[in-house]
C-alpha positions in Angstrom: 12.2 -21.3 -22.1 9.3 -22.5 -20.1 6.1 -21.3 -21.6 4.1 -19.1 -19.6 1.1 -20.4 -17.6 -0.5 -17.8 -15.8 -0.1 -14.0 -15.6 0.6 -11.8 -12.6 -0.3 -8.1 -12.6 0.5 -5.7 -10.2 -2.5 -3.3 -9.5 -1.9 0.2 -8.8 0.2 2.2 -11.4 -0.6 -0.9 -14.0 -3.9 -1.8 -14.1 -5.4 1.1 -12.1 -4.2 4.7 -12.8 -3.0 5.9 -9.6 -2.7 9.5 -10.8 -6.3 9.5 -12.0 -7.2 11.0 -8.3 -5.6 13.8 -9.3 -8.4 14.7 -11.5 -10.5 14.5 -8.0 -8.2 16.2 -5.9 -8.2 19.4 -8.4 -12.4 19.5 -7.8 -11.6 20.1 -4.2 -8.3 21.7 -4.1 -8.1 23.7 -7.3 -4.2 24.5 -8.9 -3.3 21.7 -6.4 -4.4 17.9 -8.2 -1.5 16.9 -9.7 1.1 17.8 -6.6 -1.4 15.9 -4.2 -1.3 12.9 -6.9 2.5 12.6 -6.9 3.5 13.6 -3.3 0.4 11.3 -2.6 1.7 8.3 -4.4 5.3 8.9 -3.3 4.7 9.2 0.3 2.3 5.9 0.3 5.2 4.0 -1.3 7.7 5.5 1.5 5.6 4.4 4.2 5.2 0.6 2.6 9.3 0.7 2.3 9.5 1.8 6.2 7.3 -0.7 7.8 9.3 -3.5 5.7 12.6 -2.2 6.0 11.7 -2.0 9.6 10.9 -5.0 10.9 11.8 -7.7 7.8 10.6 -10.7 9.7 8.7 -13.7 7.4 6.4 -13.7 10.0 5.4 -10.3 8.9 6.2 -6.4 10.1 5.7 -5.7 13.9 5.1 -2.3 12.0 2.8 -3.4 9.8 -0.8 -1.7 8.9 -2.9 -1.8 6.0 -2.6 -0.3 2.5 -5.5 1.5 2.8 -4.2 2.8 6.3 -1.3 4.0 4.9 -2.7 5.3 2.1 -5.1 7.7 4.7 -1.6 8.5 5.9 -0.3 9.6 2.8 -3.0 12.0 2.0 -3.3 13.3 5.2 0.9 14.0 5.4 0.7 15.5 1.5 -2.5 18.1 1.8 -0.2 19.1 5.1 3.0 19.3 3.3 1.2 21.4 0.7 -0.2 23.4 3.0 -3.8 22.7 2.5 -6.5 23.1 4.8 -8.5 20.3 4.5 -11.6 18.3 6.7 -11.9 15.3 7.4 -14.6 14.8 5.2 -12.2 16.1 2.1 -10.0 13.4 3.1 -12.9 10.9 3.1 -13.7 12.2 -0.6 -10.7 11.5 -1.8 -10.4 8.0 0.1 -13.3 7.2 -1.3 -12.4 8.3 -5.2 -8.8 6.2 -4.4 -10.8 3.4 -3.7 -12.6 3.5 -7.5 -9.7 4.7 -9.5 -10.3 4.5 -13.5 -8.5 1.4 -14.9 -5.8 1.7 -17.8 -8.0 2.1 -21.2 -6.3 -1.2 -22.0 -6.8 -3.0 -18.9 -10.0 -4.7 -19.5 -9.5 -5.9 -23.0 -5.8 -7.2 -22.1 -7.3 -9.2 -19.1 -9.7 -10.6 -21.5 -7.3 -11.9 -23.8 -5.1 -13.3 -21.4 -7.8 -15.3 -20.3 -9.1 -16.6 -23.9 -5.3 -17.4 -23.9 -6.2 -19.6 -21.2 -3.7 -18.7 -18.8 -4.4 -18.2 -15.1 -4.7 -13.9 -14.1 -3.7 -12.6 -10.9 -3.3 -9.3 -9.0 -0.5 -9.0 -6.4 -0.7 -6.2 -4.5 0.3 -4.2 -1.6 -3.5 -3.1 -1.2 -5.8 -4.5 1.2 -8.1 -7.1 0.2 -11.4 -4.8 0.4 -9.3 -1.9 -1.7 -8.7 -4.6 -4.1 -11.8 -6.0 -4.4 -13.6 -2.5 -5.0 -11.2 -1.4 -7.5 -11.7 -4.7 -9.5 -15.3 -4.6 -9.5 -15.8 -1.0 -10.2 -13.4 -1.4 -13.3 -15.0 -4.1 -14.7 -12.0 -6.0 -14.2 -13.1 -8.6 -11.6 -14.6 -11.2 -14.0 -11.2 -11.6 -16.0 -9.7 -12.3 -12.8 -8.8 -15.9 -11.3 -7.4 -14.2 -8.0 -6.6 -11.2 -6.2 -3.9 -11.6 -3.6 -2.8 -8.8 -1.2 0.1 -9.1 0.6 -2.0 -8.2 3.9 -1.9 -12.0 4.7 2.1 -12.0 5.1 1.9 -8.3 6.7 4.6 -6.8 4.3 4.9 -5.3 1.9 6.9 -5.7 -1.8 9.3 -6.4 -2.5 9.4 -8.3 0.5 9.7 -12.0 -1.2 7.2 -13.7 1.4 4.9 -11.1 -0.9 6.0 -12.6 -4.0 5.9 -15.9 -3.0 1.9 -15.8 -2.8 1.4 -16.3 -6.2 3.2 -19.6 -7.1 2.0 -21.0 -3.8 -1.7 -19.9 -4.5 -1.6 -20.9 -8.2 -0.2 -23.4 -7.8 2.7 -23.2 -10.3 6.3 -22.6 -10.6 7.6 -19.1 -10.4 9.7 -19.7 -13.7 6.3 -20.3 -15.8 4.6 -16.8 -14.4 5.1 -13.5 -16.0 4.9 -11.1 -13.5 4.1 -7.6 -15.0 4.2 -4.2 -13.5 4.9 -0.7 -14.4 7.0 0.2 -11.0 10.6 -0.4 -11.6 11.0 -1.5 -8.0 8.7 -4.0 -8.4 9.9 -5.3 -11.2 13.3 -5.6 -10.4 12.3 -7.3 -7.2 10.1 -9.7 -8.8 13.2 -10.5 -11.1 15.4 -11.1 -8.4 12.8 -13.4 -6.7 12.7 -15.6 -10.1 9.7 -14.3 -12.0 10.2 -14.1 -15.9 9.0 -10.4 -16.2 7.5 -7.4 -17.9 8.1 -3.9 -17.3 5.3 -1.6 -18.2 7.2 1.7 -19.0 4.2 3.9 -19.6 6.4 7.1 -18.9 9.5 5.7 -21.2 11.7 6.1 -17.9 15.1 5.0 -18.0 16.2 1.3 -17.1 17.0 1.0 -13.1 20.9 0.8 -13.4 20.5 -1.9 -10.1 20.4 -5.5 -10.6 19.2 -7.8 -13.7 17.0 -6.3 -16.3 13.3 -7.2 -16.7 12.7 -9.8 -19.6 10.3 -7.6 -21.4 10.0 -4.1 -21.3 6.2 -2.8 -23.0 4.9 0.7 -23.4 1.5 -0.5 -22.4 -0.4 -3.6 -21.4 -0.8 -4.6 -25.0 2.7 -5.9 -25.2 2.1 -8.1 -22.6 -0.1 -10.2 -25.8 2.6 -10.2 -27.9 4.9 -11.9 -25.4 2.4 -14.4 -24.6 2.1 -15.1 -27.9 4.9 -15.6 -28.5 5.4 -17.9 -25.6 2.5 -20.1 -26.8 3.9 -20.1 -30.3 
């Protein structure tokens, strides 16, 4: 099996804790922080799928809007769905917090060690360039990332193949030599179908998907990626 030459990480839910926003939501809407964060995330992903499925053209979906816009729409929907009276200032406050999500505790250390091994590191995310750049800077991860790749350039969202193609094209490496890491099982499945070696970070100990091929590796958190890489290098 080809040795791994680069590691491509999903961002939201993988390096950055999308549910950490629930703490901020709880401050603004007491008793609803957890419900907001869960519904917000689900609707955000649903909107991205609607955009791509409704016009899957490799030239870009005519329904495309940035992930930042979809994230705002999803938040507004969630607050209305939960019957929470809100102001635009409160929406703006939550969106500002979303742009500066907490990284998982092990994210920074794992990225540094991947770099120390001598491998290329990249993010490949649905996120817009601005929101990814902000999150990487405020979390302290930017210095350990060689590339921050947004699907914005192809105007589609994962799991569209044109999105996954961005990583091997930019890194100038065969897709078979790249390890794709995500905590989202649907993202891992899409990447597996595309041809990546894949690692599912199963933080919530969920059952595996019944559809398609299993990931190349399954780990409990990002530290498991290092064991995979050490075995590859050896």
